[in-house]
Backbone as CSV, one residue per row, in Angstrom:
resi,resn,N_x,N_y,N_z,CA_x,CA_y,CA_z,C_x,C_y,C_z
1,MET,-29.654,-8.717,-0.218,-28.588,-8.069,0.552,-27.278,-8.830,0.397
2,LEU,-27.312,-10.141,0.535,-26.094,-10.942,0.419,-25.503,-10.851,-0.987
3,SER,-26.365,-10.834,-2.000,-25.844,-10.724,-3.363,-25.170,-9.372,-3.587
4,SER,-25.667,-8.330,-2.963,-25.028,-7.012,-3.070,-23.640,-7.035,-2.455
5,LEU,-23.508,-7.652,-1.300,-22.201,-7.763,-0.654,-21.248,-8.617,-1.483
6,THR,-21.762,-9.686,-2.052,-20.921,-10.554,-2.875,-20.384,-9.782,-4.074
7,ARG,-21.238,-9.015,-4.736,-20.779,-8.207,-5.870,-19.750,-7.176,-5.435
8,LEU,-19.953,-6.599,-4.267,-19.025,-5.602,-3.741,-17.632,-6.208,-3.585
9,PHE,-17.557,-7.398,-3.007,-16.263,-8.029,-2.768,-15.685,-8.648,-4.034
10,ASP,-16.492,-8.963,-5.012,-16.006,-9.507,-6.273,-15.276,-8.457,-7.104
11,ARG,-15.370,-7.195,-6.731,-14.717,-6.133,-7.494,-13.206,-6.136,-7.307
12,ARG,-12.699,-6.928,-6.375,-11.261,-6.971,-6.148,-10.549,-7.426,-7.413
13,SER,-9.464,-6.760,-7.743,-8.698,-7.051,-8.945,-7.809,-8.271,-8.734
14,ALA,-7.605,-9.048,-9.789,-6.717,-10.199,-9.720,-5.493,-9.990,-10.597
15,ASP,-5.314,-8.797,-11.184,-4.236,-8.548,-12.137,-2.954,-8.040,-11.485
16,VAL,-2.887,-8.020,-10.179,-1.744,-7.402,-9.496,-0.501,-8.258,-9.689
17,GLN,0.532,-7.644,-10.267,1.815,-8.312,-10.443,2.943,-7.578,-9.732
18,ALA,2.691,-6.378,-9.300,3.715,-5.548,-8.675,4.043,-6.064,-7.272
19,GLU,5.252,-5.744,-6.861,5.641,-5.999,-5.479,5.320,-4.746,-4.678
20,VAL,4.524,-4.885,-3.649,4.093,-3.744,-2.843,4.574,-3.948,-1.414
21,GLU,5.193,-2.901,-0.863,5.670,-2.920,0.512,5.064,-1.730,1.240
22,ILE,4.723,-1.937,2.501,4.144,-0.850,3.294,4.685,-0.923,4.727
23,TYR,5.178,0.213,5.189,5.658,0.342,6.570,4.502,0.913,7.383
24,THR,4.200,0.265,8.504,3.016,0.648,9.282,3.271,0.644,10.786
25,TRP,2.352,1.279,11.479,2.166,1.107,12.923,0.812,0.421,13.056
26,GLN,0.702,-0.466,14.001,-0.494,-1.305,14.135,-1.782,-0.505,14.309
27,THR,-1.762,0.549,15.078,-3.003,1.277,15.378,-3.170,2.569,14.583
28,CYS,-2.307,2.818,13.614,-2.361,4.036,12.810,-3.572,4.000,11.869
29,PRO,-4.493,4.953,11.991,-5.676,4.935,11.120,-5.342,5.118,9.637
30,TYR,-4.290,5.863,9.325,-3.887,6.037,7.930,-3.303,4.752,7.361
31,CYS,-2.590,4.011,8.203,-2.051,2.710,7.783,-3.195,1.745,7.489
32,ILE,-4.176,1.723,8.361,-5.332,0.849,8.189,-6.069,1.215,6.908
33,ARG,-6.236,2.501,6.669,-6.937,2.968,5.467,-6.165,2.595,4.199
34,ALA,-4.845,2.750,4.214,-4.020,2.388,3.057,-4.086,0.885,2.801
35,LYS,-3.998,0.090,3.854,-4.061,-1.373,3.696,-5.431,-1.791,3.190
36,LEU,-6.470,-1.085,3.582,-7.816,-1.396,3.098,-7.907,-1.194,1.580
37,LEU,-7.351,-0.091,1.080,-7.368,0.137,-0.366,-6.559,-0.938,-1.088
38,LEU,-5.401,-1.285,-0.549,-4.586,-2.331,-1.169,-5.340,-3.658,-1.162
39,TRP,-5.997,-3.967,-0.065,-6.794,-5.199,0.010,-7.898,-5.165,-1.055
40,TRP,-8.567,-4.015,-1.153,-9.662,-3.852,-2.114,-9.169,-4.098,-3.535
41,LYS,-7.933,-3.698,-3.810,-7.356,-3.873,-5.138,-6.819,-5.284,-5.348
42,GLY,-6.852,-6.118,-4.314,-6.375,-7.497,-4.441,-4.868,-7.642,-4.303
43,VAL,-4.242,-6.705,-3.615,-2.781,-6.692,-3.480,-2.346,-7.559,-2.303
44,ASP,-1.408,-8.461,-2.585,-0.702,-9.182,-1.519,0.565,-8.384,-1.247
45,TYR,0.556,-7.608,-0.187,1.670,-6.705,0.102,2.530,-7.258,1.236
46,GLN,3.774,-6.772,1.261,4.690,-7.082,2.361,4.560,-5.939,3.362
47,GLU,4.169,-6.269,4.578,3.989,-5.241,5.609,5.141,-5.299,6.600
48,TYR,5.694,-4.130,6.896,6.733,-4.003,7.912,6.131,-3.200,9.065
49,LYS,5.837,-3.876,10.141,5.289,-3.201,11.317,6.465,-2.654,12.123
50,ILE,6.525,-1.339,12.244,7.688,-0.727,12.871,7.388,-0.163,14.260
51,ASP,6.295,-0.556,14.857,5.922,-0.092,16.192,7.102,-0.273,17.158
52,GLY,7.641,0.813,17.667,8.689,0.741,18.674,10.020,0.219,18.175
53,ASN,10.209,0.066,16.875,11.446,-0.468,16.327,12.198,0.675,15.642
54,GLY,13.103,1.305,16.382,13.830,2.463,15.875,14.656,2.163,14.636
55,ALA,15.279,0.987,14.610,16.111,0.613,13.453,15.253,0.479,12.189
56,ALA,14.080,-0.119,12.329,13.179,-0.279,11.180,12.687,1.084,10.700
57,ARG,12.453,1.984,11.636,12.003,3.323,11.255,13.097,4.076,10.500
58,VAL,14.345,3.891,10.918,15.471,4.514,10.217,15.579,3.954,8.797
59,ARG,15.450,2.617,8.634,15.491,2.000,7.300,14.375,2.555,6.421
60,MET,13.167,2.690,7.018,12.034,3.226,6.268,12.350,4.650,5.812
61,ALA,12.843,5.487,6.713,13.131,6.887,6.391,14.204,6.995,5.310
62,GLU,15.186,6.107,5.338,16.220,6.107,4.297,15.609,5.815,2.935
63,ARG,14.722,4.854,2.890,14.070,4.492,1.618,13.086,5.564,1.172
64,ALA,12.481,6.263,2.139,11.394,7.212,1.853,11.886,8.660,1.791
65,ASN,13.137,8.846,1.417,13.689,10.204,1.261,13.524,11.051,2.504
66,GLY,13.731,10.442,3.668,13.681,11.167,4.928,12.311,11.226,5.593
67,ARG,11.282,10.787,4.918,9.941,10.827,5.521,9.846,9.797,6.632
68,ARG,9.352,10.225,7.788,9.293,9.353,8.960,7.869,9.037,9.399
69,SER,6.890,9.617,8.740,5.495,9.330,9.084,5.086,7.985,8.480
70,VAL,4.073,7.386,9.052,3.556,6.135,8.512,2.140,6.360,8.022
71,PRO,1.725,5.597,7.021,2.478,4.574,6.320,3.413,5.183,5.284
72,GLN,4.392,4.394,4.884,5.210,4.697,3.716,5.064,3.502,2.787
73,ILE,4.745,3.771,1.532,4.358,2.720,0.591,5.304,2.731,-0.605
74,PHE,5.669,1.518,-1.036,6.557,1.334,-2.172,5.916,0.347,-3.136
75,ILE,5.920,0.678,-4.409,5.440,-0.230,-5.459,6.614,-0.490,-6.390
76,ASN,6.993,-1.747,-6.506,8.163,-2.136,-7.294,9.388,-1.302,-6.921
77,ASN,9.569,-1.163,-5.613,10.708,-0.464,-5.019,10.700,1.039,-5.278
78,GLU,9.623,1.575,-5.844,9.489,3.017,-6.051,8.664,3.591,-4.899
79,HIS,9.185,4.645,-4.280,8.482,5.273,-3.166,7.244,5.998,-3.678
80,ILE,6.088,5.585,-3.179,4.811,6.194,-3.565,4.456,7.323,-2.616
81,GLY,4.761,7.140,-1.349,4.428,8.124,-0.330,3.556,7.485,0.738
82,GLY,2.665,8.290,1.289,1.796,7.827,2.360,0.391,7.494,1.870
83,CYS,-0.515,7.428,2.818,-1.900,7.053,2.539,-2.561,8.017,1.545
84,ASP,-2.432,9.310,1.781,-3.055,10.282,0.888,-2.493,10.181,-0.518
85,ASP,-1.191,9.932,-0.616,-0.557,9.792,-1.932,-1.106,8.572,-2.666
86,LEU,-1.290,7.478,-1.928,-1.845,6.252,-2.516,-3.262,6.494,-3.045
87,TYR,-4.098,7.139,-2.233,-5.472,7.437,-2.661,-5.498,8.441,-3.821
88,ASP,-4.549,9.389,-3.836,-4.474,10.332,-4.964,-4.161,9.592,-6.262
89,LEU,-3.214,8.641,-6.200,-2.909,7.845,-7.389,-4.144,7.107,-7.888
90,ASP,-4.920,6.574,-6.946,-6.129,5.853,-7.325,-7.147,6.792,-7.965
91,ARG,-7.351,7.973,-7.368,-8.303,8.948,-7.927,-7.895,9.408,-9.312
92,GLN,-6.594,9.497,-9.564,-6.088,9.943,-10.857,-6.072,8.807,-11.881
93,GLY,-6.476,7.609,-11.461,-6.513,6.467,-12.374,-5.150,5.868,-12.672
94,GLN,-4.157,6.140,-11.834,-2.797,5.664,-12.073,-2.404,4.455,-11.235
95,LEU,-3.138,4.171,-10.181,-2.746,3.096,-9.277,-2.859,1.723,-9.922
96,ASP,-3.968,1.442,-10.586,-4.166,0.123,-11.185,-3.058,-0.223,-12.176
97,GLY,-2.658,0.743,-12.995,-1.588,0.520,-13.962,-0.275,0.166,-13.284
98,ARG,0.027,0.852,-12.197,1.265,0.556,-11.471,1.219,-0.830,-10.839
99,LEU,0.043,-1.195,-10.361,-0.100,-2.502,-9.709,-0.019,-3.645,-10.710
100,GLN,-0.312,-3.368,-11.961,-0.293,-4.412,-12.981,1.086,-4.624,-13.589
101,GLN,2.023,-3.722,-13.291,3.371,-3.851,-13.840,4.191,-4.804,-12.962
102,PRO,4.748,-5.866,-13.559,5.592,-6.759,-12.759,6.888,-6.070,-12.361
103,LYS,7.428,-6.489,-11.247,8.715,-5.934,-10.797,9.806,-6.401,-11.745
104,THR,10.653,-5.455,-12.141,11.793,-5.809,-12.980,12.997,-6.045,-12.089
105,ALA,13.867,-6.891,-12.523,15.034,-7.270,-11.714,16.008,-6.161,-11.530
C-alpha cells in the first residue's frame, strides 16, 4: 500500500519553468481543485487570495478580460481562465508544454 502511494506522488513533474499565478478565495472548491492539479504537476505558483479584497478583485478582473469568478489562472502572464479551462488544457495534452516554457522577459 505504501509503495503504491509513493509511486502516485512520484508522478509529480519537475520540469516546470513557467511562472504561474492564481487568484483564489480560500474556501472556493474550484480554487482548491485547480491548486490540486497545479500541485500534482509540481508547480510552485504565486497565489493571490482575494477574499474580501475589492481592489485585488478589480486587478484580477482587469487582467482576466473582465472575468470576476475565481479562480483565474495565468501562465507566463497569459490568461488561461478558470479551473475548468485549466483541466481542459490538461485533457488536451497542452498544459505540460505550457508549464515547461520559461517566462520570457
